[in-house]
N, C-alpha and C positions, 0 to 999 in steps of 0.2 A: 740315424734314423730322427728330421728334426718334431718339434711336433706338430699336431694339427692344429687351426683357428679354433679357438675359444667358442667361433660358435657352431665349429665341428663337432666340438667336445663336449658339449651343452647339449648340445640336439640328438646326439647317439643316439639311438635305439640299446634296451638295456639285455645283455647277454642274456638273459634269465628271465623268467614271468612273463607271463601272458598279459594282453592291455585288457583294463577293465573294460566292465559291461557298459557303461557309458561313454568311455572314454573314445572317439574320433583319430582319425588318423589326418594329422593338418593337413589343412586346404590351402596349395598355395594361389595366391592371389596374383592376377594376371594385371597387365599397370597401367589398364584402362578402369580394374575396377572403380566402383563406385556405391555410396549410399543407398544411391537410386535405384528406380527401377522397383518389378511388380512385388508383392509381397505375394510370396507360396507358403508362410508359416500356420495362417490360421488365422483367425477371429486371437487378437491376443487385451490386455486390459480388460476383459468384458464387456468392452463397446463392441458396437457392428461398425459397420465400414458406412461413418455418417459423413466422410470428406467429399461434400460435394459443390461449394461453391467455397468463396474470398472475402475478404472484407470489401470488396468493389462488388460485389453481386455479379460475380461473374461466375459461371461454374470451369470448369475443365477441359470444356471444349470449345470454352473463349462466346460459350453465347451469354444475352443477358436477364438479367433472372428477376421477373415480373410476381416475384411474392414479394417483395415489400424496399425500401429506399435502402440505401447504403447505411444509416446508424440504427437502424436491425438486422440486420447482416451483419455488423460490427456488433452487436452485443450475442450473438448468436453464435457466433464463431470464437469471443471470447472467453465464452463460455461452454462449448467446448473442448477447449485450449484447457481451463481450470478441470473440467472432468479427465483430460489424461495426463496431466499432472500429478493431481489426487491420485493415480492407480499405478504411477510409475513404481513404484516401489515395490509393491505384491506382483506387478506385471509385469516388473523388469530384474529386480533385486531378488523375487520370490519362484522364479518359470524355472523346471529346471530344465527343460527340452533348449538345445543353444539355437536351433531355428525359430523358436516363436518370440526368444529376447532379442534375436537380430530385425525378427518381422517389427517388436516395440518399440528396438532405434527408427527404426523407418518413419513411426507414424510420429515418436516423439519427435525426429528432426522437421519435417512435416510440419507440424504443428509449433513448433520453434519461431520457424519461415514464414510461416501462411500466416498466426490467425493471434501470433503475441504482437501486437500492432498497437502502437501510441503510447502514455504515462498506466491505462491501464492490465498493457501485455509486460508491462513494467512490474508496478503493483503484485501482480501477479505472482510472476516471476521470481518476484522478491520470496513473499509470504511460503512457496512449496518449495525454495531453494536449499532450507536446513534436511530434505531428504531426496530432494531430485539430483543434485550434485555427489554425493556420495554414494551414489544406489551406481550414475552414470563412470566412477570412477575404479568401482569395485568391478566394474565391466574389462579394466584393461588388464587385467591379469587372465580374462580366457582368451577365447579363439582367434584369429589373428581375423577374420571378418569382422569382429565382434570390438575389437582393440579397435580397430580402423573406423565405423558404426559411432565408438564412444567418440575420438577426438571428434568425428565430426559436428556432432550435438556440443561437444563443448565449445568449439569454436560460434555455433548457433546461442547457447549462451551467453558468449561473452557479449558479440551483439547486440540481443536485447535488451542486456543487463545496461548495457552502455561506460560510458566514463565515470573513473573515480571511484570505480568495485575494487581498490588493491584486497581487499579479504578474500574475494574469487579469487584473483589472479595468486595470492597467495597459498592458499587451497589446492590451486590447479599445477601451480608449476611443481612440483616437488614428481607427480605420480606423471604429468608427460615427459621430463628429462630422464621421471628413469624409464620409456617407453623408446624416445630415442636414444639412448644410450646403449643401452644392452642389446648386445650387437645378432643373439643370435634373435631377433624380431625381424621378421618380412620389411623389403624394401617401403614397398607402400603402408605397414603400418606405420614406420619412425618417421616418415616422411609426412605424413599425418598427424603425427604425436608434434613436427617442431615447427608444424604452418599455424597446428593448433594452440602452441606456444605461445609463436609471435603475434596471433591474431590477438590473442588475450594480453597481450603484454602492450600490443596498439593501442587496443579499444580500453582496457580497464584499469589497467598501470598508472601509477602516478610517480615509480621511484629510478628515476635515470639509472644508478645503477645496477638494477636488474636489465633492463635496456644495454647493457654496457658490456654487462656478462652475458648475457645473451647475444649479442654481435658476436664477441667473441669466438662463441660457440658453430655461431654460424659459417664463419670466417675456419674454422680448422671443418664439420663437415662438409662442405664444397671441396676439399680438396680430393684430387684421387685417392689417395688412404686415409683412413678415420680410424683410430681404435683400434692399429695394428693392421687395419683389414683393407682390401679394396672397400670404396664407396658405391654405390649401386651411382647409377646414371640419375636416376627418381629421387634418390639424397640428396644427391649433389645439387638437385633441380629448386627445391624446396629449399635447401638452404641458400641459396640467392635469389632464388623470389622471398626468403624472409629477412636476410640480410637487406635489402631493396624497401621492403616496409617499415621495417627499426628505422633505415635510417633516413625518412621524411624523417623522425621527429628531430634529429638532431641538428645542429647551423652548416650550413654555407662549405664554412670554415674547417670544421670537421670532415668534412668526408672527402675535399678537391683542393685540400690544402701541400701544400709540399711536405709535412706530415699527415695529413688525415689518411682516413682508412682507405679513400677510394683508390690514391696510388697504388697506396700497397697490398691492395690484392689485382688491379691491373694485370700483371703478370698470371694468375692463375684465372682473371678472365679470359686472356689470349688463350690459354689453351684448351678451355670452355668451348669455346669458337669453332674448334678443331673436333669436336668429341660426334660420334655419329649417334646419337642422340639430340632429336630435334627442340625434346623440349626442354635439357641443358642446352644447347645453342638458344635459344629463343631468351631464357632466365638470363644467360651469361651479357647477350646483345642490351637488352634492358636494362642492367647496372652500368651498363656501361655508356649510354645513352643519359643514363640519371647521372650517374659524377661527372660525365662533361658540361651538365645542365647545370651542375653545382660551378662549375669552374669556371664556365661562362656570368654565373656570377658574382664571379667575387672581382672582378674588375666591374661592376657597380655598385658608387657610392651613393648618388644622387638618386632619389626616389621621383621626385621630379622630372627627374631629364624627360626629353623628346622621347619617341622608339629611334629617331636615328642615330640622336646623343650617347644612348643606349646601350646599340649594339655596337659601337663603334669604342665605345667604353670597353666591350667587355673583355674577362680576363680570357688567356691561353694558354697551351700549351709549350709553344715555341721559346727554345734558347736552355728549357726543363731538363734534368737528367731523362725522365720520360718523352718525349720528342719522338725518337725513334720507334719505341714501340706505340706510341698512340700512331702512328703514323701502317705501322702492322697494323697494329688492330682496325684503322680505316679499310686497309685492303683487302682483310679476311672479310669483312662484311661487306664488301662494295662486291666479293665473290658470291656471298650469302647472297645478294639480292638480286642477283642473276644467274644462279645454278639452272643448270638441266640438268638432263641424263634421266637414263632409265633405271635410275638406284631409287628414285622417287616417284609415289604416286605422282598423279597432275594436280589433285585436291596439295598434295604435302607441299610441293614444289608452290603452290599457288600460295596458298598461306606462309612460307616463308620469305617469299621473293616481296612478299608484300609487307608484313612485319619490321625485317630488316632493309627494305626502305626508307619507313618510317624512323629505325633509327638513325638511320644515314641523314637524312634532311638535319637532324641534331647535330652531329657529331660532324661533316661535313662543311653543310652550309647555314648550322646554329638555330634550325629553326626549333620553333618551339613546336610541341604536339599537340593539335586541336581533333579533341574528343566531345561529341553532342553526344547526353540522355535525352531524349525525349519523354515529356509526360503529358496528361493531359491537357494538360491548360499551357503545357510551355516547352521550355528547354533547359537544359546545366549543361555547359561549356567548359569543358576542365583544358586550360592552357600548358599547365606545364608534366613533368615526369611524372615528379610526387605524388599531384593529384590522381596520376591518371594508376600510380601503382597502389593508390590507394583502394582506388575503387575497384582495380579489378581482384584485390583481395576480401572485398564486399560481395563481391558477385559472386568471385569461385565457392566462398561461403555458404552465402542466400540460393545460389541456382534459382529456379523456378520462382522462387518469392523475395527476390534482389529487387523489383520496381512496388511490393508491397512495403520492404522496410525502407526504401527509400522514401515512400512517399508517409510514411507515418511514423518512422523515427527520429525523435528530436536529436538525440546524438549525432547522427547519420546528417543529418542535416545542417548538424553545426559545423562538422567537418571540414563540407563542400561550399558550406554556404549558402544553400538553397531557401530559396525565398517560394517556403509548403505553400504562400495566401497563392503565389502566382500559378505553380507546379499545378497542384489539387483542383482549379479552378476552373470546370469544362466547359463545353460551350450553353449550358445551360438547360439543353432540347434533353426531352425525358426517351427514354427505350423506343416506346412506340413510334417519336417522331422523327428518330434514328432512321428508325424501320423505315419510313414511308418517305423518307425526301433522304436521304444518303447511301440506303441499301442500294448496291447493283440489279437489284428485281423492285425496283422503286416504280411508280407510276411515274414520278421525274423522271427516273435514269430512260427509259422508257423512252417518251414524250422524245426527249433528249437525242436520243440513236435516231427518230425516226425521222425529226429532221435533218440528222446529219447526215442521214443516207440520202433526203431528199435533192441536200447541197452538190453534194457527190454524183447523182446524175444529171445536175443542170450543169456541174463543171462536164464531167462527160458530154453530154450535147454539144455544147457548145463548142469544146474542141475538133469532135466527129463531125460537125454541120457540112465540112467540106461534100465529102463524102454522099450525102442525100439530095446536096445544091444541084440545078444544072448548070449550066456553060455559063450565061449569063450574070447568074449573078458570082460566079466566080472571077 
C-alpha cells in the first residue's frame, strides 16, 4: 500500500491519548469565509464598542455626523486607532480564548482599514509596529480562522505603511511562506497567506529578486498539483491573482515577449478556463487579458503617436507558435461570455458573462478596459489592465475602508496618479444644506414633484380634449 499524502499523515489523529481541555476540533473554513461579520466574542482589549463613525464624519448607516467637522472626527478616529494598537499585545497575544482573539483581529482589521488614515495614521502604525506585527505573526500558528485573520491584517498593515518598507516585508515573508507551503493548512488559509505575501511585496518591497522568486512560486501553485498534492481551486485562483498583481511591476517585454512569463503559462491558463470553479476561471481570464495587453504594447514604440497610429502598430500573436493556442483561448472565453444553462445561478451567469465580455473586448477587439471610481469631488479613470488589477487587489484588501484609504493614503494616490485636491473637493454644502436641497424629502424636491404633476395633468387634458368637446369643435 502506498503512503498517504503528507497532509493526511500530519493531521491524522493519535491512536491514544485524549484531547486537551482547551483544544478544540479544527473547524473547516467555508469557501466564502471572511474576516468581516459580527463579533460574538465579547468586548476585546478592554475597549467598549466605540465604532460609530469614520474619518469622513459618516456613521455605519451612512447618515451625516452633525457633531463636528471632518478634522475633529479624523483626530478622534486616529486616537481610537492608537488605543487599539496599544492593546494588541495584551488583547490578542495575552488572550487565552480563541473566540476573543478572533474578535480582536476583526477589530484590528477594521481600525487599520477605516481609521489609519493619512500621514498621522502611518506614524502611529510605525510607532507600534514592533509590538503589533510579532503578535500577529504568532497567531499564524493557531487555529485556521486565526491564521486567516492574521493574513488579512498583514495585508492591511502593508497598505497603511506604504512603499519602501522593506524591513516589514522581510519580517513577514518567512512566516507567510510557511503558511503557503504547509500542505496541512486549509486552502482558505494558504490562499490568504499567498495574497498577503504578494500584496506586501507589491506595496512594501523594493527587492526585485524577491518578486521574481514569488512569481515562480505563484506559477507553481497555480498548477493542478502543487507540492505532491492536488491543488485547491481556491489556492490556484489566489496564485493567478497574485501572479497578475506582481506582473504589473515588471516590463511588458518580460511579460509578453516570446521568452516572457506570459506565453509560458498560457497552457496553464487554458486549462484553468475549463475548471468548474468560477473564481479560478475569472482569475485565468484576467491573466490572459493582461498578457494580451502587454503583447499589444510591444508593438508601440512612439509614445507621441496618435491613437489610430498606435492601434495599427500594436503587437500581435499572428505568425507565432502561440497563435493556435490564443485562438483556442479566445473560443473558450467567447463560450464563457455567452454561457447559459441550469448548472449555475442567474446571478453567477450574469456576473460571468459580464466579466468575460470585458476580457473579450481586449482579447478580440484590442480595446482597453475602462473602470471609473467616483469620489466626492470627481472621478478616477483606469484604462489599463495593470491598473485595474492593482485596484482590485487594494479593494479586496481594504473592503469597506477602500474609499477612505484611497482618499487619504498618499502612497495609493501616487500609484494610481490621483489628484487628491480634486477627488476630495466636495461641493462646499453643509450637511443641513444637503438635506434641505438635495434630499428626496426636501421642500425643493416636493415643489418640483408638484410642478411635474401639474404638467402631466395639463398634457393629459390636451390629449383627451376631444372626448369632452362638442361636434363643432371637432
